[in-house]
C-alpha positions in Angstrom: 52.9 44.0 74.0 51.2 40.8 73.2 52.7 37.5 74.5 52.8 36.4 70.8 54.9 38.6 68.6 57.3 38.4 65.7 60.5 40.1 66.8 63.3 40.0 64.3 66.4 38.9 66.2 68.7 40.6 63.8 67.3 44.0 64.6 65.2 43.6 67.7 62.3 45.1 65.8 58.8 44.0 66.7 57.4 43.1 63.3 53.9 42.0 64.1 51.9 41.2 67.2 49.1 38.5 67.5 46.3 38.5 70.1 46.7 36.1 72.9 43.8 33.7 73.3 40.9 34.6 75.5 39.3 32.1 77.8 36.4 32.0 75.3 38.9 31.1 72.6 40.2 28.2 74.7 36.8 26.9 75.3 36.0 27.2 71.6 39.2 25.2 70.7 38.2 22.5 73.2 34.7 22.3 71.9 35.8 22.1 68.3 38.3 19.4 68.8 35.9 17.4 71.0 33.3 17.6 68.3 35.9 16.5 65.7 36.8 13.6 68.0 33.1 12.5 68.2 32.5 12.8 64.5 35.5 12.9 62.1 37.7 10.6 64.2 35.0 8.0 64.3 33.7 8.2 60.7 36.8 8.8 58.6 39.2 6.1 57.5 42.9 6.0 57.8 43.1 6.2 54.0 40.9 9.3 53.9 43.0 11.0 56.7 46.2 10.1 55.0 45.0 11.7 51.7 44.5 15.0 53.6 48.0 14.7 55.1 49.3 14.1 51.6 47.9 17.4 50.5 49.5 19.1 53.6 52.8 17.7 52.4 52.2 19.1 48.9 51.3 22.5 50.3 54.5 22.7 52.3 56.4 22.2 49.2 54.3 24.6 47.1 54.7 27.3 49.8 58.2 26.6 51.0 59.6 30.0 50.0 56.9 31.9 51.8 57.2 29.6 54.8 60.9 30.0 54.9 60.7 33.8 54.8 58.4 33.7 57.8 60.8 31.9 60.1 63.7 34.1 59.0 61.8 36.9 60.6 60.7 34.9 63.6 63.9 33.2 64.8 66.7 34.3 62.5 67.3 31.1 60.5 69.2 31.6 57.2 66.7 31.6 54.3 68.1 28.5 52.6 67.9 26.5 55.9 64.4 27.9 56.5 63.2 26.7 53.1 64.9 23.4 53.7 63.0 23.0 57.0 59.7 23.6 55.2 60.7 20.9 52.7 61.7 18.5 55.5 58.4 19.1 57.2 56.6 18.2 54.0 58.6 15.0 53.7 57.5 14.0 57.2 53.8 14.5 56.3 54.4 12.6 53.1 56.0 9.7 54.9 53.0 9.3 57.2 50.6 9.8 54.4 52.3 7.0 52.4 52.7 4.6 55.3 49.8 5.3 57.7 47.6 2.4 56.6 50.5 -0.1 57.0 51.6 1.3 60.4 48.0 1.3 61.8 47.0 -2.1 60.4 45.4 -4.7 62.6 47.8 -7.0 64.3 46.6 -10.7 64.6 47.8 -12.6 67.6 48.5 -16.3 67.5 46.7 -18.0 70.4 48.6 -20.3 72.6 45.5 -21.8 74.1 41.7 -21.9 73.3 39.8 -21.4 70.1 38.8 -18.4 68.2 40.9 -15.4 67.4 42.6 -12.4 68.8 43.6 -9.1 67.2 45.0 -5.8 68.2 43.3 -2.9 66.5 44.9 0.5 66.4 42.4 3.3 66.8 42.5 7.0 67.7 43.5 8.0 71.2 41.7 11.3 71.7 42.1 15.0 71.6 45.8 16.0 72.0 47.6 19.1 73.0 50.9 19.9 71.3 53.3 22.4 72.8 56.0 23.3 70.3 59.3 25.3 70.5 60.8 28.1 68.3 63.9 26.5 66.9 62.3 24.4 64.2 58.9 25.9 63.8 57.7 23.6 61.0 59.6 20.4 61.6 58.5 20.1 65.2 54.8 20.5 64.3 55.1 18.0 61.4 56.5 15.2 63.5 53.7 15.6 66.0 50.8 16.4 63.7 51.6 14.1 60.8 51.2 10.8 62.6 48.5 11.9 65.0 46.2 13.3 62.3 46.6 10.1 60.3 45.6 8.2 63.4 42.6 10.4 63.9 43.6 12.4 67.0 42.3 16.0 66.8 45.0 18.5 67.8 45.2 21.7 69.7 48.5 23.3 68.8 50.2 25.8 71.1 53.2 27.2 69.3 56.1 29.2 70.8 55.2 32.9 71.6 57.8 34.0 69.1 56.4 31.9 66.2 52.8 33.2 65.8 53.2 33.9 62.1 54.4 30.4 61.2 51.7 29.0 63.5 49.1 30.8 61.5 50.6 29.7 58.2 50.5 26.1 59.3 46.8 26.5 60.3 46.1 27.9 56.9 47.7 24.8 55.3 45.6 22.4 57.2 42.5 24.4 56.4 43.4 24.6 52.7 44.2 20.9 52.6 40.5 20.2 53.6 40.7 19.2 57.2 37.3 19.6 58.9 36.8 22.2 61.6 38.3 21.1 64.9 40.8 18.5 63.5 43.7 21.0 63.9 43.3 24.1 66.0 46.1 26.7 66.4 45.7 28.5 69.8 47.8 31.4 71.1 47.5 30.2 74.7 49.2 31.4 77.8 51.0 29.1 80.2 48.0 29.3 82.6 45.6 28.4 79.8 47.8 25.5 78.8 47.5 24.1 82.4 43.7 24.5 82.1 43.7 22.6 78.8 45.8 19.7 80.2 43.5 19.4 83.2 40.3 19.4 81.0 38.8 15.9 80.8 38.2 16.3 77.1 42.0 16.2 76.4 43.6 12.7 76.3 47.3 13.5 76.1 50.0 16.1 75.6 53.3 16.3 73.7 55.9 18.9 74.4 59.2 19.8 72.9 61.0 22.3 74.9 63.0 23.0 78.0 63.4 20.8 81.1 61.5 23.3 83.2 58.6 23.4 80.8 58.6 19.6 80.5 58.6 19.1 84.3 55.7 21.6 84.6 53.6 19.9 81.9 54.4 16.4 83.2 53.4 17.3 86.7 50.0 18.6 85.6 49.4 15.7 83.2 50.4 13.2 85.9 47.9 14.6 88.4 45.3 14.2 85.8 46.4 10.8 84.5 47.2 12.0 81.0 49.8 10.4 78.8 52.8 12.6 77.9 55.6 12.6 75.4 58.5 14.9 76.2 61.4 15.9 74.0 63.6 18.1 76.1 67.1 19.4 76.1 70.3 17.6 75.2 74.1 18.0 75.6 75.0 15.4 73.1 78.6 13.9 73.1 80.7 13.7 70.0 83.3 11.0 70.7 86.4 10.9 68.6 88.4 7.6 69.2 90.2 7.4 65.9 90.3 8.9 62.5 91.8 8.1 59.1 91.0 11.7 58.0 91.0 14.1 60.9 90.2 17.1 58.7 87.0 15.3 57.6 86.2 14.4 61.2 86.7 18.1 62.2 84.4 19.2 59.4 81.7 16.9 60.7 82.2 18.1 64.2 81.8 21.7 63.2 78.7 20.9 61.2 77.2 19.0 64.2 77.8 21.9 66.5 76.8 24.9 64.4 73.7 23.6 62.7 70.9 26.1 63.3 73.5 28.4 64.9 74.0 25.7 67.6 70.3 25.9 68.6 69.3 22.3 68.2 68.5 19.9 71.1 70.4 17.1 69.3 73.4 19.2 68.2 76.8 17.9 69.3 77.8 20.0 72.3 80.5 18.1 74.2 83.4 16.8 72.1 85.2 13.9 73.8 88.5 13.2 72.1 91.1 10.4 72.6 94.4 11.7 74.1 96.5 10.9 71.0 94.2 13.0 68.8 93.3 15.7 71.3 95.9 18.4 70.6 95.5 18.1 66.8 91.7 18.0 67.0 91.5 21.0 69.3 93.7 23.1 67.1 91.9 22.2 63.8 88.4 22.4 65.4 89.0 25.7 67.1 90.3 27.2 63.9 87.3 26.0 61.9 84.7 27.0 64.6 86.2 30.6 64.9 86.4 30.9 61.1 82.7 30.0 60.9 81.7 33.2 62.8 81.2 35.2 59.6 78.4 32.9 58.5 76.6 32.7 61.8 73.1 34.2 62.1 71.7 35.7 65.3 70.4 33.6 68.1 66.7 33.5 68.4 66.6 36.6 70.7 68.8 38.9 72.7 67.5 37.1 75.8 68.9 33.8 74.5 72.2 35.4 73.7 72.4 37.0 77.2 71.7 33.6 78.8 74.5 31.9 76.8 76.8 34.8 77.7 76.1 34.2 81.4 76.9 30.5 81.0 80.1 31.1 79.1 81.3 33.8 81.6 80.6 31.5 84.5 82.5 28.7 82.8 85.6 30.9 82.4 85.3 32.2 85.9 85.2 28.5 87.0 88.6 27.8 85.4 87.7 27.0 81.8 89.6 28.5 78.8 87.7 30.2 76.0 88.8 30.7 72.4 86.3 33.1 71.0 85.7 34.8 67.6 84.8 38.1 69.3 82.2 39.9 71.4 78.5 39.5 71.5 76.4 42.1 69.7 72.7 42.0 70.6 71.5 38.6 69.5 74.6 37.8 67.5 76.9 35.5 69.6 80.5 34.8 68.6 81.5 31.2 67.9 83.7 29.8 70.6 85.4 26.7 72.1 85.7 25.9 75.8 88.5 23.6 77.1 89.4 22.7 80.6 85.8 22.4 81.8 85.9 20.2 84.9 83.0 18.5 86.8 83.3 21.2 89.5 82.2 23.8 86.8 78.5 24.2 86.3 79.0 24.3 82.6 80.1 20.7 82.6 76.5 19.6 83.2 74.7 22.3 81.3 73.3 22.6 77.8 74.9 25.5 75.9 72.3 26.5 73.3 74.3 28.4 70.8 77.6 28.3 68.8 79.9 27.4 71.7 81.5 23.9 72.1 83.2 22.2 75.0 86.1 19.8 74.3 87.3 17.1 76.7 90.4 14.8 76.6 89.9 11.1 77.3 92.7 8.7 78.1 91.1 5.7 76.5 87.8 4.3 75.3 86.5 3.6 78.8 87.1 7.2 79.9 85.5 8.6 76.8 82.4 6.6 77.5 82.4 7.7 81.1 82.7 11.4 80.1 80.0 11.0 77.5 77.6 9.5 79.9 78.4 11.9 82.8 75.5 14.2 82.0 71.9 14.6 83.1 70.8 14.4 79.4 70.5 11.5 77.1 69.1 12.6 73.7 71.6 11.9 70.9 75.3 11.1 70.5 78.0 10.7 67.9 80.8 8.2 67.7 83.7 8.5 65.2 86.2 5.7 64.7 87.4 3.7 61.7 87.2 0.5 63.9 83.8 -1.0 63.2 84.0 -3.3 66.3 84.9 -0.4 68.5 82.1 1.7 67.0 79.5 -1.0 67.7 80.8 -1.6 71.2 80.8 2.1 72.2 77.4 2.8 70.6 76.0 0.0 72.8 77.4 1.6 75.9 76.2 5.2 75.3 73.3 6.2 77.5 71.2 8.1 74.9 68.1 7.6 72.8 70.1 7.9 69.5 73.7 7.2 68.4 75.1 8.2 65.0 78.3 6.5 63.9 80.8 8.3 61.6 78.2 10.8 60.4 76.2 13.9 61.3 73.0 15.6 60.2 71.7 12.2 59.3 68.2 12.5 60.7 65.4 11.0 58.5 61.6 10.9 58.5 61.9 7.1 59.0 64.2 7.3 62.0 62.8 7.5 65.5 63.7 10.6 67.5 63.8 10.9 71.3 65.9 10.5 74.5 66.2 9.2 78.0 67.1 10.7 81.4 66.3 14.5 81.5 66.0 14.6 77.8 62.5 13.2 78.1 60.6 10.1 77.1 58.7 8.8 74.1 59.5 8.8 70.5 58.6 10.8 67.4 59.1 10.0 63.7 59.4 6.6 62.1 57.3 3.7 62.9 57.6 4.4 66.7 56.3 8.0 66.3 52.8 6.9 65.3 52.5 4.4 68.2 52.6 7.0 71.0 49.0 8.1 71.0 47.2 5.0 69.6 44.6 2.9 71.4 46.0 -0.6 70.9 42.7 -2.4 71.5 42.6 -6.1 72.0 39.6 -7.9 70.6 39.5 -11.6 71.6 36.8 -13.7 70.1 36.1 -17.1 71.7 34.4 -19.8 69.5 
């Protein structure tokens, strides 16, 4: 079987296989993007590139139903969510199309001494390699490709092996939008070929969204070759409940934050840290809602993913944790569940559970809640719920993460920067910061 294949997680059926790239394909991709860098990147304007990205945005909207159906087959996302993801990807492209000229504008510098002028000009950085994951096949590509193609950075895109059909659909959109040959090249590369591409002097940088293991491997190769890297890795985001005027509403938000995309989101809430006076009520209500949500849960991305989560949950229980579960695993279908009593001596305490299982912890006070929230190797996102505005601001400041959402969930936006610290990676995507990662900020100082 090819490395790249569409395997329906609901049935385990291999729907379609795609040929893995040959070494000749890799060289062709490098040659094409290098030629685009020498020509298109140097001769096109930001406005012209933004106009092409605007058409990409329109095509995502026009083809959203088709695009949605593809990722239902690839990774099991419910159709409505899959169509919504295609729409969100289109919104990201539209944001950069509408704002690229402003975001990439020259930046004059006021001189402190001497005559003349100084300006920072933002220009393309070079050929980039993007390595994308399976859990949001369109959204992940959009937040990387949108700003970088507006900037003028040609892209080689290596998608997840289980997302070859959506990868091909995205390539078709860029072709149909009018991008020249080599501006965006989809490549069904192996891990070994990825290493070769990163090492190639024609490639200027690499962006990866994926696991810690993949991120460390990519960063090591890039570091040896002095290439810039952006990494968005795993997360075990805390959801801190310090107070609530409507606990039922807080619980609803907590369930939504945990079960979005069947719990398969890097920035999903995974560890729920609850003040002692609310803990018992929260656990009872939260557990009831989580278990009741099992009927609407779709399969995980694969049987292998479900098996890995099962091993983690079993190990957590063997280590002393208590599990409330909606049932037994069936293939890639994993039952919703809630773990309590997970202590630091238990491996699960420090792990990311990628699926519909939550961990709940009791905190004696605000300080302990912050300590538990920060006691993790990850630092992607976080959530703070309290009606006390001063407490919310204080706790948000103390959280060690790249993002904090106060009294709300699922509030990501195209204008909001996304990224983390610690083992969740480095760099930012989306918003004004996302377009700055792979830009040559060139100083031009003219002395008169």
